[in-house]
C-alpha positions as CSV (number, residue, x, y, z in Angstrom):
1,M,3.6,37.1,-77.2
2,P,1.7,35.1,-74.5
3,K,3.7,32.6,-72.6
4,F,1.8,29.7,-74.1
5,E,2.6,30.7,-77.6
6,Q,6.3,31.0,-76.7
7,L,6.2,27.5,-75.2
8,K,4.4,26.0,-78.2
9,E,7.0,27.5,-80.6
10,A,9.9,26.3,-78.5
11,I,8.4,22.8,-78.3
12,E,7.9,22.7,-82.1
13,A,11.5,23.9,-82.6
14,S,13.0,21.5,-80.1
15,E,15.5,18.9,-81.4
16,T,15.5,17.1,-78.0
17,L,11.9,16.1,-77.8
18,S,10.4,13.3,-79.8
19,S,7.3,13.9,-82.0
20,E,5.2,12.1,-79.4
21,E,6.6,14.3,-76.6
22,K,5.9,17.4,-78.7
23,T,2.3,16.4,-79.3
24,Q,1.7,15.5,-75.7
25,S,3.3,18.7,-74.5
26,V,1.2,20.9,-76.7
27,K,-1.9,19.1,-75.5
28,H,-0.9,19.9,-71.9
29,I,-0.4,23.6,-72.8
30,E,-3.7,23.8,-74.6
31,E,-5.5,22.3,-71.6
32,W,-3.6,24.7,-69.3
33,V,-4.9,27.7,-71.3
34,R,-8.5,26.3,-71.5
35,E,-8.6,25.7,-67.7
36,D,-6.6,28.9,-66.9
37,R,-4.3,26.9,-64.6
38,A,-1.4,28.2,-62.6
39,F,1.8,28.4,-64.5
40,G,3.7,26.3,-62.0
41,L,1.3,23.4,-62.7
42,I,2.1,23.3,-66.4
43,Y,5.8,23.5,-65.7
44,D,5.6,20.4,-63.4
45,E,3.5,18.5,-65.9
46,L,5.9,19.2,-68.8
47,L,8.9,18.1,-66.7
48,E,7.1,14.8,-66.3
49,V,7.1,14.4,-70.1
50,N,10.8,15.3,-70.5
51,M,13.4,17.0,-68.3
52,A,14.5,18.9,-71.4
53,F,11.7,21.4,-70.5
54,K,13.9,22.8,-67.7
55,E,16.2,24.1,-70.4
56,I,13.3,25.3,-72.7
57,F,11.7,27.2,-69.8
58,R,15.1,28.7,-68.9
59,E,15.9,29.8,-72.5
60,L,12.5,31.5,-72.7
61,G,13.2,33.3,-69.4
62,L,10.1,31.7,-67.8
63,V,11.8,30.3,-64.7
């Protein structure tokens, strides 16, 4: 499964993120995929939304 699909699933399953944070985060990921941006950039952008992403990325083995 591609990284972006793993992230989207983890975001949707998160009990830490609000609905607004989930929506905003998925938009960031979709933009990342469209623009073929570096993985580190999406990580930084999502951390700006909520620091809970550190744990999400860690659980997925992406950092």
